[in-house]
Structure formats: C-alpha cells, structure tokens
C-alpha positions in Angstrom: -25.6 -26.9 -10.6 -23.2 -29.5 -9.2 -20.8 -29.0 -12.1 -20.7 -25.3 -11.4 -20.0 -25.9 -7.7 -17.2 -28.3 -8.6 -15.8 -25.8 -11.1 -15.8 -23.1 -8.4 -14.2 -25.4 -5.9 -11.4 -26.1 -8.4 -10.9 -22.4 -8.9 -10.8 -21.8 -5.2 -8.1 -24.4 -4.7 -6.0 -22.8 -7.4 -6.7 -19.2 -6.4 -4.3 -16.9 -4.6 -6.4 -17.4 -1.5 -5.1 -20.9 -1.3 -1.5 -19.8 -2.1 1.2 -19.2 0.5 1.0 -15.8 2.1 3.1 -13.2 0.4 6.0 -11.8 2.5 5.7 -8.0 2.2 7.8 -5.0 3.4 5.5 -2.1 3.9 7.3 1.3 3.8 6.0 4.6 5.1 3.9 6.7 2.8 5.3 9.8 1.1 3.5 13.1 0.5 3.4 14.7 -2.9 2.1 18.2 -2.2 1.3 20.2 -5.4 -1.2 22.5 -3.6 -0.9 26.2 -3.3 -1.5 25.8 0.4 1.5 23.4 0.6 3.7 25.8 -1.4 2.9 28.7 0.8 2.8 27.1 4.3 4.5 23.7 3.9 3.1 20.4 5.3 1.0 20.9 8.4 1.5 19.0 11.6 -1.9 17.3 11.1 -0.9 16.1 7.6 2.4 14.8 8.9 0.5 12.8 11.6 -2.0 11.5 9.0 0.8 10.4 6.7 2.7 8.7 9.6 -0.5 6.8 10.6 -1.1 5.2 7.2 1.6 2.5 7.0 1.1 1.2 10.6 -2.6 0.7 9.8 -1.8 -1.0 6.5 0.7 -3.3 8.2 -1.7 -4.2 10.9 -4.6 -5.0 8.5 -2.3 -7.0 6.2 -0.8 -9.0 9.1 -4.3 -9.8 10.3 -5.2 -11.3 6.9 -4.2 -14.8 5.7 -2.8 -13.2 2.4 0.3 -11.4 3.7 3.2 -11.9 6.2 4.4 -8.4 7.1 8.2 -8.4 7.3 9.7 -6.0 9.8 11.4 -3.3 7.8 12.6 -1.3 10.8 16.3 -2.1 10.1 16.1 -0.4 6.6 13.6 2.3 7.4 16.2 5.1 8.0 17.7 4.4 4.5 14.1 4.3 3.1 13.3 7.7 4.6 16.5 9.2 3.1 15.2 8.6 -0.4 12.2 9.2 -2.6 11.0 5.6 -2.9 9.0 6.5 -6.0 12.0 7.8 -7.9 15.0 5.9 -6.5 15.4 3.3 -9.3 14.2 0.3 -7.4 15.7 1.0 -4.0 12.4 -0.1 -2.4 12.7 -3.6 -3.9 16.4 -3.8 -2.9 15.5 -2.8 0.7 12.6 -5.3 0.8 14.8 -8.1 -0.6 17.4 -7.3 2.2 14.6 -7.9 4.7 13.6 -11.2 3.2 10.4 -9.9 1.6 8.9 -11.0 -1.7 7.2 -7.7 -2.3 7.9 -4.0 -1.5 4.8 -2.0 -0.8 5.1 1.8 -1.0 2.5 4.5 -1.1 1.9 8.2 -1.7 -0.7 10.7 -0.9 -1.0 13.5 -3.5 -2.5 16.7 -2.2 -3.8 18.9 -5.1 -5.7 21.1 -2.6 -7.3 20.9 0.8 -10.3 19.5 -1.0 -8.8 17.2 -3.6 -6.4 14.4 -2.6 -5.4 11.0 -3.9 -3.9 7.9 -2.2 -1.8 5.4 -4.1 -0.3 2.0 -3.2 2.3 0.2 -5.3 3.5 -3.4 -5.0 6.8 -4.3 -6.6 8.5 -7.6 -6.9 11.5 -7.6 -4.6 13.6 -9.7 -7.0 13.4 -7.5 -10.0 11.5 -4.3 -9.1 8.7 -5.2 -11.5 5.5 -3.4 -10.8 3.0 -6.1 -9.7 0.0 -4.0 -8.8 -0.9 -0.4 -8.3 -4.1 1.1 -6.9 -5.4 4.5 -6.4 -8.4 6.3 -4.7 -9.4 9.9 -4.9 -10.8 11.4 -1.8 -12.3 14.7 -0.8 -11.4 16.7 2.3 -8.1 16.9 4.1 -9.3 15.3 7.4 -8.3 12.4 9.5 -11.5 10.6 8.5 -11.1 11.1 4.8 -7.5 9.8 4.8 -8.5 6.8 6.9 -11.5 6.0 4.7 -9.5 6.2 1.5 -6.8 3.8 2.9 -9.4 1.4 4.2 -11.2 1.5 0.8 -8.0 0.3 -0.9 -7.3 -2.4 1.7 -10.8 -3.7 1.6 -11.5 -3.4 -2.1 -8.1 -4.0 -3.6 -5.5 -5.6 -1.3 -7.8 -8.0 0.5 -10.6 -8.3 -2.0 -11.7 -11.8 -3.0 -10.4 -12.2 -6.6 -13.4 -14.5 -7.4 -15.9 -11.9 -6.4 -15.2 -9.7 -9.4 
C-alpha cells in the first residue's frame, strides 16, 4: 500500500498538473450549418448569441483553473473573424504565436438539424500548427441549455479532467 502511494505521488509530481500552466489563445467558435433550416433561413439571432457566448465561457473557466493562462487575443480577433480558422492553413497558430500563446484553441458547432448538433474544440501548437488535442460532443436540441451543457461537458471531462483519473 505504501509503495502504491509513493508511486502515485511520483506520478503526480511528473504529471501535467504539476507543470507550468499552458498559455492559450481562445478564439471565437465558428458555426458549420449543414441543416435544411439553415439553408432556408440562415443563422438565427438565437444561434448567433449562443455561438458568441461559447468562447467567453471557455476563457473564463480556463482562466479560473491552474492549467491555463488565457492570453488576450483581442488585438488579432478582427483578423481571426475574417478567416475560417478551420481551413486557413495554420492562421490560428500564427495569430496565437503573435499574442505570445503556446496553444491556439478554436472551436466549431456543427448544426445538422435543430435536433442534432455537435461541438468541437481543437488545440494546436502555436509554434508549428501541430494538432495537440481535439474533442467533440454530440448534443440534442438547439437551445441555450443544450449548447451550454455540451461546452461544460468538454471543459469538465476533457480540458480540465484529471489525467490520472482515467
């Protein structure tokens, strides 16, 4: 029993929990709307508001943790909004690097229909645009609550999860 506790203590001291916090630039989420509703009516005001609310919540929860230092990306946000960060050939990493971040964090919400949606978060190395981690959660229902719950699930169970608990 004592040997196991010592082993776990050694793991904890060498784990990412003990490492320096990662400097991250969190960019606003992008909507990928492949729904018939979106094709016919476009993005609703409610969906635009939900999309705009995701990154601020993510920034706040990451900043409150001991794992991340959220870098202010405001000076490059206009340039980020002018591009599709998922298809720009590494511009997210370039923008994050300009802001002094180690990692660029981008996200998408894919709307298949008003019932079927998916949220994705991507972490890329700001030095070389290498994908470090990606995570995804499917959710049902196009409501404020479902979007919020899906984001909180990824934050709690992926971004801030204890790596030793798995």
